[in-house]
N, C-alpha and C positions, 0 to 999 in steps of 0.2 A: 390178487394172490398172497401168498404169505410166500416170504424168502427167511434165507439164512445169512448172514452176513457173512462172507469168508475172512475179508479184510479189506484196508483201505488201498487207493493206486494212489499216485501222482496226479494232483489238480482237485484232489478233494473227493472224489466220489468213491461208494464204497464197491465191492465187487460182491455178488450171490451168481446164483445159479438158478435158471430154470429146472426142473422135473427131468429125470435123465427118460431117454425115451430108446426104441429098437435101433438106433441107430448111436448109439454111446453116453458117454455124461449130457447134463444138460446144456443150453445155450449161457454164456455168461451175459451176466444183467447189471449193467452199471444205474447207482440210484444216490444222489447225495445225501446228506446231515445224516448218517448211520454211523454205528462204531463197530469192530468186529466184534461179533457171537450175540447181535441183535436179533430177537426173530422179529420181520415187521411186516406188516400189509401195505402192496402198493401196486400201483397200475401200470403197466405196458404203458409207453407215450409214443414208444418208436421202436421199431423188429427191422433188422435188416440181417441180411446172411449169416454174419458171425458172432455178432451180439445184438441186445438189446439194452434199452433205455426205460428207467423206470422212474416214478411219481412215487415220494414217499406218503404214503396215509399217514400210519400210526405206528409207534412201536407196541407189538405185543409183550414181548421180554427186553427191557432197559439194560443199559450195560450199567455195571455199577459207575463206568468211571464217566458217566452221561453228567453233566452239570447243567443249569439254566443258563442260556447267552445274556449276558448284558447288555446286548445293544437293541432299542426297540423293534430297529432293521433285520437285524437276520432272517435267512430264510429269504428274503427279498431282494436284498445286495447281493451284488456281483462282487462286493471287495472282503466277503471273509468266507470260510467256509470251517472250521473248525471250532466255532465259539460251545458247541454243544458237548465238547471235549474236555475234559479236565488237564488242565496246562501241560504238568509231568508228563500226561499220554501223552499228549500231542506230540512232544518231543520226542517220545518212545517211537510213536511210528513213523516219523518223519524217516527217522535214523532206520526201520526197515526198509522203508520205502527205498531210501537209497541206496542200502547195502544190495535190495534185489533188482536196484538197474543197473547197479555195477555189474550186477551179476550178470544179465539177461545181454545187456547191451556191449559191454565192455570186456566181458568172461573173464573179468577179476574178479577173484576171491582174496580179501582184505588178509593181511598177515596180524595187523592187529586192531583191535577195537575201535569204533569212532568215536574220537573225544566229541563231547555235548559241551555247547556251551549257551546257557540262557538267556533268558531277555524276563527283562521287566513285562509282562503279559499284556499291559494296556498302556494308553499314552506316550505309544515307544517313537512313533510317528516325528519326523520333522519336517516332511515335505507330505501334501497333500494336493491332489487335483481333483475339480472339482468342474462339471456339465452347469451351464446355464441356460434356461430356457425364458420364456418372456410370456407365451401361448396356451393355454388362454389364460392362464395366469404367474406372475413372477415364481421362477422355483429353480431351489441350486441342490444339486446332488449327485449320485455317481448311477452308473448304468443299472438296473435291474439282473438279475442273474441268466446269463443266458440270451442276454438280448442287448440291443442298443437302445431301449427305452429309459428313461430317466425315472430314475427313482427320488423321490424329491425327500432331502433330510435335513435336518436341523442340530444333528449333533453325531459326531463319529467319535467312539471311546478308543479308539487304537490312534486317532491322531493326538498330537500335544496337549496340553489346556489352552494354551496360546494359539495354536490354530482353530479351536474350538471357540476361542472369543472371536473370534476373524470371522469365521465363517456366521456367528450370530451377525456380527454387524450387517454384514453384505444384506442377509435376511430382511434384515433393517431397512436398509438402503433397498431393496428392492422392492418392499411393500410401501415405498412410499414412492416410489417410479422413478428412484435415482441413479441408476443402473442402465445403462444406456442399452436399447433393445439391439443394436451390433456383439455387443457383447457376447459371447456362446462358450466361455471355458474359463477361470482362474485358476492358479497354481500358486500357496502358502509356503514358504518356507523358513521355517523357524530356526534360532542359532542354537546354537551348545547349550546355554542354560534356560532357552524358551523364555529370554526377556526381549528380541528384537525379531519383527516378521519383513521378511523380503516378499512382494506380491507380483506376480507375472496375470497380465491382463491379456488373452485374447479373441479379437474381435476382427469380424467380416469388413473384410475392403470397403463397403459403403456407409463405413462410420462416419462422421462428423467428428475431426479432430477437436474440435472445442465442446462438444459432450465427453470426449474422454480425459479431457482436461482438467473438468469440473469430477468428473468419479473420483479420477486419479488425486485430485486435492480432497476430498471428500474420504477416501480411504487413509491419509496419510494426517486425517486429523484423527485418528486412535497415534498414541503416543510411542506404540511398540513397531509403527509401519517406520522403518526405513527408507523405503522407498520403492517406487511402482514403475512397472515395465510393463508398457504397451508394445504386444505383437500384431501385426496384420498378419491372419490366416484364413483358409478357407476350409471352411468344417470337410471331414470326408463323407461321401457319403458310401455306406455300403450296398452289398445286395440285394436287401429288402428296402432301397432308398430311404433309409431313416439315416440321421445325420451323427455324426461323431465326432468329439474336438479331434484336428490335425495332432499330431504326435511332434510332427518333426517344425522346427522353427525358423524364419529366415533370419540373415548374417545379425542385424540390426534390430533391436525395436524400435518402432517406429516413434514413441514418445514413453520420455522419463520423467519423472518425477521424483527426485529427492537424489538418494544414492544407487548407482547402477548395481550395486554390490554387497552381501553380505557376508562380515567376518566370523567365520566358525573357528575355534579354539576344539584341534582333536588332536590325541598323541603327543600333548605337550606342545603343538605349534600350532600357528595360526592362519587358515586359509582364508584367499580369498574365492568368494564362490559368487559369481553375477547370474544374474537372470538369465536360464536359457544353457544355465552347466549344471551338469551332474554331478551327484554327491551321494554318499550313502544314505539311506536312510532313515537307520534305529540308532538313534540319539543315545544312547544305552550301550551298547556293545563295539563301537568305532576303535577304543583304544585296545579291547581286546582281538577284535579282527588286524589290525596292521601289527599288533605285537606278534600273534602267532603267525601271520602268514610271512612272515619275512623273516622271525625266529634269530638265527645266528647267522643273518647273512652276512657277510663282507668279504672285501677283496680288489679286484681290481676293475672289470668291467660291468654293469648291472645293466637290465633294458627291462625298463617299464612298458608293458604294450595295456593300451588304451588305457592311458593314465588318467584320465578326466582332470580336475585342477591339481593333481598332486598328492591327493592323500596315500599312497606308497611312496611317489616320488621321493620328498623330502625326507622321512626317515632312512631311504635305500641313498639318499647323497650324503648321508651323515657318515656311513658305512664302507663306500664305494670310491675309489678313487675319481670315477669319470660314472656318470649314468645317462644312458638315453633316451628318454620320455616321447609314448609315441601318443599321439591323441588326434581324431578327425574332426572333431567339432569346433568350430569357429570360436563358440564363449567357455567352452575348458580349455582350448588350447592359449585363447588370452589369456586366461586366470592359470593356466600354468603357467606360463613364461615370468607372469609378475613373481609368480610365490616360488620360481625355482632357484636356489641357489646359484652360483657362477660355473660348481660343476657338474650340473644336467646342461645337455642341449636338447633341445624341445623341437621335435619334429611333427608337423601339422601334416598328416597322411594315415592313410587307413592301415591299422596294420598287416592286412593282405600286401597290399602293394608294397610298404615298408620293406618285408621280411622277403618278399620277391626282389625285389631291386638293389635291397642296400644291406642288407644281414650281413653278407658273404663277407665284405668288407670286414666286418666286428667280430670280435672273437670274448664274447660274456661267457660270464663264469654262473652268472646269475640272471635268471628271467622272471620276472611276475609279472602274471596276466589276469587282466580281469575284464574277461567280454561282457557283453549285454546278453540275452539270454539264446541269442541264434547260436552263441560261442564262435569258435573259431574257424568252424569251416573246413572243409579238405585240404586247400590248396594252404591256407596260411599255416594249417597242423604239421604238410609237408615239410614246408618251408623252415618251419623253426627246427625240426627235427633234422633240418641239416646245419642248422648253429653248430657253436663247439660248447654251449652252454652245458653243464653237466649237471647241473641245478634248475628245478623249476617250478615255481609255485603258482598253480592253477586255482583262481578263486573264481567259484561258479553257482550262476543264481538261478542255472538249470539241469538238476542231475540227467535229462535227456540227451541233451548237447557234451553235456561235460564228458557223458560215457560215452558217445559217437566221438569226438575227439581223442578221448583216451586210449581205444583203440589203438591208433594210428601212432601213439605216444609210445605206446606199451610194443607196438612192433617193431619201433625203434629202437628199444633197448632200454627204453628209462624202466624202471619199477615205479610202485607207490612207495612212500619209506613210511609216510602219515597221513589218515582222516579226519578232518576236521569239519563237525555242524553249526554253523553257528543258527541262531533262530532269533534272523533280523525282522519274521515278519509272522510274531504269532498270529493266533486265530486263525492264520491262514495257509495255504497249502504250498506255498513259497518256503524255499529254503537256499541258504546260502554255504556252499561245500568249500574247502581248503583241504587241496590237496599238496603234498610236498611229493617230487618226484627228483631221484637221480640217478644216474646212469655211469 
C-alpha cells in the first residue's frame, strides 16, 4: 500500500497512518528508512490493536533531504538508522523528537530554544564492539537490524580510521585460522588522536589459555595496539535461542597482554581508561560536552553521579572545594581513583543506594549526573530531590527515560534553565541531551 510519512519518532522509524475508516483516523504505522513528507510504497509485516509495522518497498516521492548512504551495509545493519538523511537535517529531526518527548512525557514546554552541537558525521566513534562467529566460516560484524543474527562487515564508516584498520587486521587473522574458536566478541577503543588502541577480547569459558595468548600476541603485533585484555564470558541466549555477546564483564580480565589501560586526553586533562571502563564515544565533541555540562559551576561541595573514570569529576575538582564521585563499575571506579585529585572522594556504589543511604549527610550545591540509558529511576530521582542541591546538570543518552525522571524533578521544584542537544551519534537515532536545572 501507499503511505504518507508524517514524522520521525525516537528510535529511527517514520510514522504514517492507514486510511481512515468508520471508527476514525487510521491506525499508526511505523516503518524504517523514510523521511517526513515522503510518499512510499510499503508492506505491512505486523499488525496489532494499536499500531502496525511495515517494510519499505520503494520511495514514490522522495524528500529533497534524502541522500545516498555512505555505508554498503546500511539498511541491513542495526547500527545506523539515518544515513539516508542529509546530516544537518538529522540534527533538526533529533531536536524535534526531543521536544516532543519532553512535552508528552515530562509535560514540559522549554522556555528557550534547544542549543544544537553538530559532530563530524563520519569516523567519530572511538569505541566499537563487534561480534565474532566461526561457523560456517569466520565472520566479524554487527547485529542485523531488529535481530540477533550476525551481519558480517569489513568496514564501519562511523568508526575511527584506526578502528577500521584493526577490523581489517582481525579479518586477516580470522581467515588465516588464527582467531580462537572460543572468541565470540571484541571491542576496540582508540585514544584521543586515533594513534593507539586498547583491545578487549571476549571468550567462552572453555577456551584454552595458550590460544588466547597467541591471539593476543598477534594483535599486539599491530604497532598501534598498546594492550589486549581477555575476558571470560558466556554469550547470552535471547528468546529466539540465538546468541548475543554478554554486555557485563567480570571483575578482572583472565589474561592481559601489554598495557591494561589507555591514556585518553580530553578537556585538557589525561584520563586512564582501562578495559571494561566506560568512556564517551564521540572523539570530536568531548571538550564541548564537558564545557557545556559544567558551565560556570563552582563552589564548596559537588556530586558527580555515574562518574565513570572521571570525565566530569576532574574539571569539577578544579572548581569545587570537595567533590564526591559515585561509580558502581569496578573497572571504572578503579580508574576514577587513579585519575582523581586529592579533593575527590570516590565512592564505589550504585547511585540509587548512595542517594538513599549517604546523601542526606551531604549538602551539595551542584550535582552532575550522567546515567546509562535506563536513567535514574523513581527511587534515585526522589532521593536526589531530597538533597540540598540548587543546581543539577542531567546528561542523558535517552530522551524517554530523561523525560520520565524529569517529571519528578519538576514536581520537586526544579525548572529547566537550558537545554542542549549534542549529536554524539551521527547517522543513528541516538542523541545526548544536557539539561541545566535550578530551584
